[in-house]
C-alpha positions as CSV (number, residue, x, y, z in Angstrom):
1,M,18.8,-15.8,9.4
2,G,17.5,-12.5,8.3
3,Q,17.2,-9.6,10.9
4,N,13.6,-8.4,11.8
5,V,12.9,-5.0,10.2
6,F,10.0,-2.7,9.6
7,E,9.9,-1.9,5.8
8,F,9.7,1.8,6.5
9,R,11.1,4.7,8.7
10,I,9.7,7.4,10.5
11,V,11.6,10.5,9.7
12,N,11.4,13.5,11.8
13,L,11.5,16.9,10.1
14,S,12.9,20.2,11.5
15,D,9.4,21.8,11.7
16,D,8.3,18.8,14.4
17,M,6.5,17.1,11.4
18,Q,7.0,13.3,10.7
19,V,7.0,11.4,7.4
20,I,7.1,8.0,6.6
21,D,9.9,6.9,4.3
22,R,9.1,3.5,2.6
23,T,12.5,3.4,0.9
24,L,14.3,3.0,4.4
25,K,14.1,0.0,6.8
26,T,14.2,0.1,10.5
27,P,15.6,-2.7,12.5
28,Y,13.4,-3.8,15.6
29,D,16.5,-3.7,17.9
30,A,17.0,0.1,16.9
31,L,13.7,1.1,18.6
32,T,12.6,1.8,22.1
33,P,9.4,-0.2,23.5
34,L,7.4,3.0,22.8
35,Q,8.8,3.5,19.3
36,M,8.1,-0.2,18.6
37,E,4.5,0.3,19.6
38,E,4.1,3.3,17.3
39,Y,5.7,1.2,14.5
40,M,3.4,-1.7,15.0
41,Q,0.5,0.5,14.7
42,I,1.7,2.4,11.7
43,D,2.7,-0.9,10.0
44,A,-0.7,-2.2,10.4
45,Q,-2.2,1.0,8.9
46,L,0.1,0.9,5.9
47,D,-0.8,-2.7,5.5
48,Y,-4.5,-1.9,5.3
49,M,-3.9,1.0,2.9
50,D,-1.9,-1.5,0.6
51,R,-4.8,-3.9,0.8
52,M,-7.4,-1.3,-0.2
53,K,-5.3,-0.1,-3.0
54,R,-4.7,-3.5,-4.3
55,R,-8.6,-4.0,-4.1
56,K,-9.2,-0.7,-5.9
57,N,-6.9,-1.8,-8.6
58,R,-8.4,-5.2,-9.1
59,E,-11.7,-3.6,-9.4
60,M,-10.5,-1.1,-12.1
61,R,-9.1,-4.0,-14.2
62,R,-12.3,-6.1,-13.8
63,R,-14.3,-3.0,-14.9
64,E,-12.0,-2.4,-17.9
65,N,-12.2,-5.9,-18.8
66,S,-15.9,-6.0,-18.8
67,R,-16.2,-2.9,-20.9
68,G,-13.9,-4.5,-23.4
69,L,-16.1,-7.6,-23.6
70,L,-19.4,-5.6,-23.8
71,H,-17.7,-3.6,-26.7
72,K,-16.7,-6.6,-28.5
73,A,-20.4,-8.2,-28.0
74,A,-21.8,-5.0,-29.4
75,C,-19.5,-4.9,-32.4
76,L,-20.2,-8.6,-32.9
77,F,-24.0,-7.8,-33.0
78,G,-23.5,-4.7,-35.2
79,L,-24.5,-2.4,-32.4
80,A,-21.3,-0.3,-32.3
């Protein structure tokens, strides 16, 4: 059975800044309860951002496809 992990890690930098590294994984059992709460909130935010990015990409592909169809129709009728 697989271990429960977050698909990212919060990395503390020397200048008191934090970055999210999505190339690293963080096991649940390596976190304190306070850290677990922070990770859960960030995980939800990252999921939301990923959904918005997928939605934007779908919309862009839909627009590109509709432009292609309009151009084909215009060529068919001798308008382009």
